[in-house]
C-alpha positions in Angstrom: 63.6 -25.9 -103.4 63.7 -22.7 -102.2 67.1 -21.4 -102.8 67.1 -18.9 -105.6 63.5 -19.2 -106.0 62.8 -15.4 -106.4 65.6 -15.0 -109.0 64.3 -17.8 -110.9 60.5 -16.3 -110.6 62.0 -12.6 -111.4 63.9 -14.2 -114.3 60.7 -15.9 -115.6 58.8 -13.0 -115.8 61.1 -10.1 -116.8 60.8 -11.1 -120.4 56.8 -11.6 -120.7 56.4 -8.3 -118.4 59.2 -6.2 -120.7 57.2 -7.5 -123.8 53.9 -6.1 -122.4 55.1 -3.0 -121.4 56.8 -2.0 -124.6 53.4 -3.1 -126.7 50.2 -2.5 -124.5 51.6 0.2 -121.4 53.6 2.2 -123.5 51.1 3.0 -126.1 48.5 3.8 -123.6 50.5 6.1 -122.1 51.7 7.7 -125.3 48.1 8.2 -126.5 47.5 11.4 -123.6 50.0 13.7 -124.8 49.4 12.9 -128.3 46.0 13.4 -127.9 46.6 17.1 -127.2 48.5 17.5 -130.7 47.9 17.7 -134.2 49.9 14.9 -135.1 49.0 13.2 -138.3 50.7 9.7 -137.9 53.4 9.9 -140.0 55.3 13.2 -139.9 58.0 13.7 -137.4 56.8 17.3 -136.4 53.6 18.1 -134.5 51.9 20.7 -132.7 50.3 21.2 -129.3 46.7 22.6 -129.7 45.7 22.3 -126.0 42.4 21.1 -125.9 41.0 21.5 -129.5 41.0 18.0 -130.1 38.6 17.3 -127.5 36.1 20.5 -128.1 35.8 19.2 -131.4 34.9 15.9 -130.1 32.2 17.6 -128.1 30.7 18.8 -131.3 31.2 15.6 -133.2 27.7 14.6 -134.4 29.5 11.1 -135.9 30.9 10.5 -132.2 27.5 11.3 -130.7 26.0 8.7 -132.7 28.9 6.3 -132.1 28.1 6.7 -128.3 24.6 6.1 -128.7 25.1 2.5 -130.2 27.7 1.7 -127.5 25.4 2.7 -124.8 22.5 0.8 -126.4 25.0 -2.4 -126.8 25.9 -1.5 -123.0 22.1 -1.7 -121.6 21.5 -4.7 -124.0 24.8 -7.2 -124.1 25.0 -7.7 -120.8 21.2 -8.3 -119.8 20.9 -10.7 -122.9 24.0 -12.8 -122.2 23.9 -12.9 -118.7 20.2 -13.9 -118.6 20.9 -16.6 -121.3 23.7 -18.0 -119.5 22.2 -18.0 -116.2 19.3 -19.9 -117.7 21.3 -22.1 -119.6 23.6 -23.2 -116.5 20.6 -23.6 -114.1 19.4 -26.0 -116.7 22.6 -28.0 -117.2 22.9 -28.1 -113.2 19.1 -29.0 -112.9 19.1 -31.5 -109.8 23.0 -32.6 -109.9 23.1 -32.1 -113.9 21.3 -33.4 -117.1 22.0 -36.4 -119.5 24.7 -34.9 -121.8 25.6 -32.1 -119.9 29.1 -32.2 -121.0 28.2 -32.5 -124.5 26.1 -29.4 -124.6 29.3 -27.1 -122.6 31.5 -28.1 -125.5 28.6 -27.2 -128.1 28.0 -24.0 -126.1 31.5 -23.1 -125.6 32.2 -23.9 -129.1 31.9 -20.5 -130.7 34.3 -18.9 -127.9 37.0 -21.0 -129.5 36.9 -19.3 -132.8 38.7 -16.2 -133.5 36.7 -12.9 -134.3 37.5 -12.6 -137.9 36.4 -16.2 -138.6 33.0 -15.8 -136.4 32.5 -12.2 -138.8 33.3 -14.0 -142.2 30.9 -17.2 -141.1 28.0 -14.5 -140.1 28.4 -12.9 -143.5 27.6 -16.0 -145.5 24.6 -16.3 -142.8 23.3 -12.7 -143.5 23.9 -12.5 -147.2 20.9 -11.1 -148.7 20.4 -13.4 -152.0 21.6 -16.7 -150.7 22.5 -16.5 -147.2 21.5 -19.0 -144.6 18.8 -16.9 -143.0 17.0 -15.6 -145.8 17.1 -19.1 -147.3 15.5 -20.5 -144.2 12.8 -17.9 -144.3 12.0 -18.3 -147.9 11.9 -22.1 -147.3 9.2 -21.9 -144.7 7.1 -19.3 -146.7 8.1 -16.0 -145.0 9.7 -14.2 -147.6 8.3 -11.2 -146.2 10.8 -11.4 -143.2 13.6 -11.8 -145.4 15.8 -8.8 -145.4 19.1 -6.8 -146.1 20.3 -7.7 -142.6 23.5 -5.9 -142.5 22.6 -3.5 -145.7 19.6 -2.0 -143.7 20.2 0.7 -140.8 17.1 -0.3 -138.9 18.5 -4.1 -138.8 22.5 -3.8 -139.0 23.1 -3.1 -135.3 20.8 -5.6 -134.0 22.1 -8.3 -136.4 25.4 -7.7 -134.8 24.4 -7.6 -131.5 23.1 -11.2 -132.3 26.3 -12.3 -133.5 27.9 -11.2 -130.1 25.3 -12.7 -128.3 25.9 -16.3 -130.2 29.7 -16.1 -129.8 29.9 -15.0 -125.9 26.8 -16.7 -124.0 28.8 -20.2 -124.4 31.6 -18.6 -122.1 29.6 -17.6 -119.3 27.8 -20.7 -119.3 31.0 -22.6 -118.7 31.6 -20.0 -116.0 28.3 -20.0 -114.3 28.3 -23.7 -114.3 31.3 -24.2 -112.9 30.2 -21.7 -109.8 26.9 -23.4 -109.3 28.6 -27.0 -109.4 30.9 -25.5 -106.4 27.9 -25.2 -104.4 27.1 -27.8 -101.7 24.4 -30.3 -102.9 23.4 -30.3 -99.1 21.9 -26.7 -99.5 19.4 -27.6 -102.2 18.7 -30.9 -100.2 17.4 -28.2 -97.1 15.9 -26.0 -99.3 13.8 -28.9 -101.2 12.7 -30.1 -97.7 11.7 -26.5 -96.6 9.2 -26.6 -99.6 11.5 -24.4 -102.1 11.0 -25.2 -105.7 13.2 -24.9 -108.2 13.0 -21.2 -109.0 13.1 -20.2 -105.5 16.0 -22.3 -104.9 17.8 -20.4 -107.8 16.8 -17.1 -106.7 17.1 -17.4 -103.2 20.1 -20.1 -103.2 21.9 -20.4 -106.1 22.1 -16.6 -107.5 23.2 -15.4 -104.2 26.0 -17.8 -103.6 27.1 -17.3 -107.5 26.8 -13.9 -107.2 30.5 -12.9 -107.3 31.0 -14.4 -110.4 28.0 -12.9 -112.2 29.3 -9.3 -110.6 32.7 -10.0 -112.7 30.7 -11.5 -115.8 28.8 -7.9 -115.7 32.1 -5.9 -115.5 33.6 -7.8 -118.3 30.3 -7.4 -120.7 30.3 -3.6 -119.9 33.7 -3.4 -120.9 33.3 -5.3 -124.1 30.2 -3.4 -124.8 32.4 -0.4 -125.5 35.1 -2.1 -127.4 32.9 -3.5 -130.1 35.8 -3.3 -132.5 36.7 -6.6 -134.8 33.4 -7.7 -135.3 31.8 -4.8 -136.1 34.7 -4.0 -138.6 34.0 -7.1 -140.5 30.5 -7.4 -140.5 29.9 -3.8 -141.0 29.2 -2.4 -144.5 31.7 1.0 -144.7 32.7 -0.3 -141.8 30.2 1.3 -139.5 27.3 1.3 -142.1 25.1 1.7 -143.7 24.9 5.6 -142.9 26.9 5.2 -139.6 23.9 2.7 -138.2 26.4 0.6 -136.8 29.2 2.9 -136.0 30.8 2.7 -132.6 33.6 4.7 -130.6 36.5 2.1 -131.2 35.5 1.7 -135.0 35.3 5.8 -135.2 38.9 5.8 -133.7 40.1 3.7 -135.8 39.1 5.3 -138.9 40.3 8.7 -138.0 43.7 7.3 -137.2 44.2 5.1 -140.2 42.1 5.9 -142.7 42.1 10.0 -142.1 45.7 9.9 -140.8 44.4 12.2 -137.6 46.0 10.2 -135.0 45.7 13.4 -132.5 42.0 13.3 -132.6 42.1 9.7 -132.8 43.8 9.8 -129.5 41.4 12.3 -128.3 38.7 9.6 -128.6 40.9 6.7 -127.0 41.3 9.0 -123.9 37.5 9.6 -123.9 37.2 6.0 -124.7 39.5 5.2 -121.5 37.4 7.5 -119.3 34.2 5.8 -120.1 35.7 2.5 -119.6 36.9 3.5 -116.2 34.1 5.1 -114.9 31.6 2.8 -116.0 33.8 -0.3 -114.4 33.7 1.5 -110.9 29.8 2.1 -111.3 29.0 -1.5 -112.4 31.1 -2.7 -109.4 29.7 -0.4 -106.8 25.8 -1.2 -108.5 26.1 -4.6 -108.3 27.5 -5.0 -104.8 26.1 -7.3 -102.6 27.1 -8.8 -99.2 29.2 -11.9 -100.0 27.0 -14.9 -99.0 29.7 -17.6 -97.2 28.8 -21.6 -97.6 
């Protein structure tokens, strides 16, 4: 069974790792030198212009608007998604689990099965101002004054997109946290109840510390995701990125510069900056959320 196992494993992984290196790692590495050029994407020639793209980026007002939106998502999305996911997971695991917990898990997880493009198209119909489901419901219950141009109003566009992100993400983390909670020995909860701890106390003093490594990883994923909200905004927003840059984010601005304006050098500079922000914020997230590991 062990004869030639290393050759077998290497042979099995060689093609997938090779494809990953060519189509994922290689473009990442190429972006760094391209960021210092004026390459337009299709020309065979280009010139090295040093840090001109980064200087221009520093003075680009649209980039700062996009960065502000990303930071807003960075603060809101992890907080809302983790809080809601922990709440639903705690309910599903309350005293050994509620009736129909498996069904609820499927319902919660269902949005995660759909592709982002499908989710975007579905919610376009929900937010449609004239005959959309949301405005139709508001008018049906006599709240006509609350009906809005959800994606066409600069005051509500980003919030509407954020609501879709929450809807599509909570289910995955509910399943993740539920699995982590289910692994906690029931004897610990019985001991806590005997000591007079209520449900809320048991959650904050027992459940949360024991599943904190899972919560920490979830926060890190959501931080990265908050800086990479491209596909859903591309599908849902007007423009895209509108109206009037109300939903503009860094990844979308990078895409627009590359494939709409043909400024691949400048877009690469945006990508390198986004990569640096991702690395810095991910490291900070792990450091700020680090706790002493609880062993049971």
